[in-house]
C-alpha positions as CSV (number, residue, x, y, z in Angstrom):
1,M,111.4,113.8,181.0
2,A,113.0,111.5,183.5
3,K,109.6,110.4,184.8
4,A,108.3,109.9,181.2
5,I,111.2,107.6,180.3
6,T,110.7,105.4,183.4
7,E,106.9,105.3,182.7
8,S,107.4,104.2,179.1
9,S,106.8,100.5,178.4
10,N,110.1,99.8,176.7
11,S,112.7,102.3,178.1
12,E,115.2,102.3,180.9
13,L,116.6,105.5,182.3
14,F,120.3,104.4,182.4
15,A,122.5,107.5,182.8
16,I,122.6,111.3,183.2
17,A,125.3,113.7,182.3
18,S,126.0,117.3,183.3
19,R,129.1,119.6,183.2
20,E,128.3,120.8,186.7
21,Q,130.1,118.8,189.4
22,N,127.1,117.8,191.6
23,K,124.2,118.3,189.2
24,A,124.3,114.9,187.6
25,K,124.9,113.1,190.9
26,N,121.9,114.8,192.6
27,F,119.7,114.2,189.6
28,A,120.7,110.5,189.5
29,L,119.9,110.2,193.2
30,Q,116.5,111.9,192.8
31,F,115.3,109.6,190.0
32,S,117.2,106.4,190.9
33,I,119.4,106.5,187.8
34,P,122.2,104.0,188.1
35,H,124.9,105.9,186.3
36,F,125.9,109.6,186.1
37,Y,128.7,111.5,184.4
38,N,130.3,114.9,184.9
39,N,130.8,115.4,181.1
40,Y,128.9,114.5,178.0
41,E,131.8,112.7,176.3
42,S,131.8,110.0,178.9
43,L,128.1,109.4,178.4
44,L,128.5,109.0,174.6
45,A,131.4,106.6,175.2
46,D,129.1,104.3,177.2
47,K,128.3,101.3,175.0
48,E,125.3,100.4,177.1
49,I,123.4,103.5,176.0
50,D,121.2,103.3,172.9
51,A,119.6,106.7,172.8
52,V,120.2,110.2,174.2
53,Y,117.8,113.1,175.1
54,I,119.3,116.5,174.5
55,G,117.9,119.3,176.5
56,L,120.6,121.9,176.0
57,P,120.2,125.5,174.8
58,N,119.3,126.1,171.2
59,H,122.8,127.0,169.9
60,L,124.2,123.7,171.2
61,H,121.7,121.4,169.5
62,Q,123.5,120.8,166.2
63,E,126.9,120.1,167.7
64,W,125.6,117.4,170.1
65,I,123.1,115.9,167.7
66,V,126.1,115.3,165.4
67,R,128.3,113.9,168.2
68,C,125.6,111.6,169.4
69,A,124.9,110.3,165.9
70,L,128.6,109.7,165.3
71,A,128.7,107.8,168.6
72,G,125.9,105.5,167.3
73,K,123.3,107.0,169.6
74,H,119.7,107.7,168.6
75,V,118.7,111.3,169.4
76,L,115.7,113.0,170.9
77,C,116.5,116.7,170.9
78,E,114.5,119.6,172.3
79,K,112.9,122.0,169.9
80,P,113.9,123.8,167.8
81,L,116.0,121.0,166.4
82,V,118.4,123.4,164.7
83,I,118.6,127.2,164.1
84,S,119.8,127.5,160.5
85,H,119.7,125.8,157.1
86,A,123.4,125.1,157.3
87,E,122.9,123.2,160.5
88,A,120.0,121.3,159.0
89,L,122.1,120.2,156.1
90,K,124.9,119.0,158.4
91,I,122.5,117.0,160.5
92,K,120.8,115.5,157.5
93,E,124.2,114.4,156.1
94,V,125.3,112.8,159.4
95,I,121.9,111.0,160.1
96,E,121.9,109.5,156.6
97,E,125.5,108.4,157.2
98,T,125.0,106.9,160.6
99,Q,121.4,105.6,160.1
100,V,120.4,106.6,163.7
101,C,117.0,107.9,164.6
102,C,116.7,111.7,165.2
103,M,113.5,113.3,166.5
104,E,112.6,116.8,167.4
105,G,111.1,117.1,170.9
106,L,107.7,118.6,170.0
107,M,106.0,116.5,172.7
108,Y,102.4,117.6,172.1
109,L,102.3,116.2,168.6
110,H,102.1,112.6,170.0
111,H,99.2,113.3,172.4
112,P,95.6,111.9,171.7
113,L,94.3,115.4,171.5
114,I,96.3,116.1,168.4
115,Q,95.4,112.8,166.9
116,S,91.7,113.6,167.4
117,L,92.2,117.1,165.9
118,Q,93.9,115.5,162.8
119,E,91.0,113.1,162.3
120,I,88.4,115.9,162.5
121,I,90.2,118.0,159.9
122,A,90.8,114.9,157.6
123,Q,87.1,113.9,157.8
124,Q,86.1,117.5,156.8
125,I,83.6,117.8,159.6
126,I,84.0,121.5,159.3
127,G,84.5,121.3,155.5
128,E,87.5,122.5,153.7
129,V,89.8,124.6,155.9
130,R,89.9,128.3,155.0
131,L,91.7,129.8,158.1
132,Y,93.8,128.8,161.1
133,N,94.2,131.3,163.9
134,A,96.8,130.6,166.7
135,V,98.1,132.6,169.6
136,Y,100.8,131.4,172.1
137,T,102.4,133.6,174.7
138,A,104.4,132.9,177.9
139,N,106.5,135.1,180.2
140,I,109.7,133.1,179.7
141,A,112.1,135.8,178.3
142,S,113.9,136.2,181.7
143,L,114.1,132.4,182.2
144,A,115.2,131.1,178.8
145,N,118.8,131.1,177.5
146,P,119.0,134.4,175.5
147,R,121.4,133.0,172.9
148,E,119.6,132.1,169.7
149,G,116.3,132.1,171.4
150,G,113.4,134.5,171.2
151,S,109.6,134.1,170.9
152,I,109.6,132.7,167.4
153,R,112.0,129.8,168.1
154,N,110.9,129.1,171.7
155,L,107.1,129.5,171.3
156,G,106.3,130.1,167.7
157,C,107.5,126.6,166.9
158,Y,104.4,125.1,168.5
159,P,101.7,126.8,166.4
160,V,103.8,126.6,163.2
161,S,104.3,122.8,163.6
162,L,100.6,122.2,164.4
163,I,99.3,124.2,161.4
164,R,101.8,122.5,159.1
165,L,100.7,119.1,160.4
166,L,97.1,119.9,159.8
167,A,97.6,121.6,156.5
168,Q,99.7,118.7,155.2
169,N,101.4,121.2,152.9
170,E,104.1,123.9,152.8
171,P,103.1,127.5,152.7
172,S,103.3,129.3,149.4
173,A,103.6,132.8,150.9
174,M,104.7,134.1,154.3
175,Q,104.8,137.6,155.9
176,G,106.1,138.3,159.4
177,I,106.4,141.3,161.6
178,G,107.6,141.7,165.2
179,R,109.0,143.5,168.2
180,L,112.6,143.2,169.3
181,N,114.3,143.6,172.7
182,A,116.2,146.8,173.5
183,Q,119.5,145.4,172.3
184,R,117.8,144.2,169.0
185,T,119.3,140.7,169.5
186,S,116.1,138.8,170.1
187,D,112.4,139.0,169.2
188,H,110.0,139.5,172.1
189,S,106.8,139.3,170.0
190,A,105.9,138.4,166.5
191,T,103.0,137.8,164.1
192,L,103.0,135.7,161.0
193,I,100.6,135.4,158.1
194,L,100.7,132.2,156.0
195,K,99.0,131.2,152.7
196,F,98.9,127.6,151.5
197,P,98.5,126.3,147.9
198,D,94.9,125.3,148.6
199,E,94.1,129.0,149.4
200,A,93.9,128.3,153.2
201,M,95.5,131.0,155.3
202,A,96.9,131.1,158.8
203,T,97.7,133.8,161.4
204,I,100.1,133.1,164.2
205,S,101.0,135.5,167.1
206,T,103.5,134.8,169.9
207,A,105.4,136.6,172.6
208,D,107.9,135.6,175.3
209,D,107.3,138.6,177.6
210,L,103.5,138.3,178.2
211,E,101.6,136.1,180.5
212,M,100.6,132.6,179.4
213,R,97.8,132.7,176.9
214,W,96.9,130.3,174.1
215,Q,94.3,130.2,171.4
216,F,93.7,127.8,168.5
217,E,90.8,128.0,166.0
218,V,90.2,126.5,162.6
219,Y,87.5,127.9,160.2
220,G,86.2,125.7,157.4
221,S,83.6,125.9,154.7
222,K,81.0,124.0,156.8
223,G,81.8,125.3,160.3
224,H,84.6,126.0,162.8
225,L,86.3,124.4,165.8
226,K,88.0,125.9,168.8
227,L,90.3,124.3,171.3
228,L,89.1,124.9,174.9
229,S,92.3,123.6,176.4
230,N,95.9,124.3,175.6
231,P,96.8,122.3,172.5
232,W,100.5,122.6,173.2
233,L,100.4,121.5,176.8
234,P,97.6,118.8,176.8
235,E,96.9,116.9,180.0
236,K,95.6,113.5,181.0
237,T,92.1,115.0,181.5
238,D,90.2,118.2,180.6
239,N,91.4,118.2,177.0
240,K,88.5,119.8,175.1
241,M,87.5,121.3,171.8
242,M,84.3,122.8,170.5
243,I,82.9,122.2,167.0
244,Q,80.2,124.4,165.5
245,V,78.7,123.1,162.3
246,N,77.0,125.7,160.1
247,G,73.2,125.4,160.5
248,E,73.2,123.7,163.8
249,K,72.0,125.6,166.8
250,L,74.3,124.3,169.5
251,P,78.0,123.5,169.3
252,Q,79.4,120.1,170.1
253,E,81.9,119.8,172.9
254,I,84.4,116.9,172.6
255,K,86.5,115.7,175.5
256,I,89.7,113.7,174.9
257,Q,91.1,111.7,177.8
258,A,94.8,110.5,177.9
259,P,95.7,107.6,180.2
260,R,99.4,108.6,180.3
261,S,101.4,111.7,180.8
262,L,102.3,114.1,178.0
263,Y,106.0,113.3,177.7
264,T,105.4,109.5,177.9
265,Y,103.6,109.6,174.5
266,Q,106.7,111.3,173.1
267,I,109.1,108.7,174.5
268,D,106.8,105.9,173.1
269,A,106.8,107.5,169.7
270,F,110.6,107.9,169.8
271,N,111.0,104.3,170.7
272,H,108.6,103.2,168.0
273,Q,110.6,105.1,165.4
274,I,113.9,103.5,166.6
275,L,112.4,100.0,166.4
276,N,110.5,100.7,163.1
277,P,112.7,103.2,161.1
278,N,110.5,102.9,158.0
279,Q,107.3,103.8,159.9
280,S,108.2,107.3,161.1
281,E,105.1,109.4,161.7
282,L,107.1,112.6,161.8
283,P,110.2,112.3,159.6
284,L,113.2,114.6,159.9
285,S,111.9,116.4,156.9
286,F,108.9,117.7,159.0
287,S,111.3,119.4,161.4
288,F,113.2,120.9,158.5
289,G,109.9,122.3,157.2
290,N,109.3,123.9,160.6
291,L,112.8,125.4,160.5
292,N,112.1,126.9,157.1
293,V,109.0,128.7,158.3
294,L,110.5,129.8,161.6
295,E,113.7,131.2,160.1
296,T,111.9,132.9,157.3
297,W,109.6,134.5,159.8
298,R,112.6,135.6,162.0
299,E,114.5,137.0,159.1
300,Q,111.5,139.1,158.0
301,V,111.1,140.5,161.6
302,F,114.7,141.5,161.9
303,K,114.9,143.0,158.4
304,S,111.7,145.1,158.9
305,L,112.8,146.9,162.1
């Protein structure tokens, strides 16, 4: 993220804060950051700072989003933005009161690959969408903070947000199942079936104790498409998708190049939203919609086992 901020056309990486004595100092030296703090409160008190990136564990997001907003700082916070409807309501209230910008850090959504995917779906090149199929797994259970984590929140947020973005609607029905850890405190694997008002359906599977695997396919009335590269970690090159139109012998392969790094697109989108508050591509309501699906899924998994 530090590199992305410095690469952005209208950002300056001004300060870093950590509660660990030497962590902020070492990070500042590594990335040539002019200021560093050994507590978050001092950073928020710095009047030279306009915006803050929050990369804390999930259970700390709501507290520090609120504190940043009340300090007059715009906020870019790692996904998931919050972990409950009560937290969402509190954030909504504070953001409306302070009028700062608040964005969820789903970095892939701002990449040219996703923009191309949106255009293909909108132009109905494969017809009316009937089915989305997504799989995203990564062996991160031993690395991620176990508190308020799990496969649904840490990985399921990616396919859920992408499918909602493409569907341009909220699901009318949801059914989830899953597998919990031995302590029954976190979900290791989960599958979700969605149905939308236009009769389109979606299946999503995720796991945080399996090796990295990804899959994303969309089936329509006139054909189907398949991502040949990871849609949730797109790169500068080698971003590919395959489109097979019904009746055509050979599929079409599309390559999408990106001149900048993944996180730089996110920073640029965040800056644009700060400077143009009435032109938000992904309003806060989009993140709250993600929350609704993720927490409903999670509740169903824990209640069914």
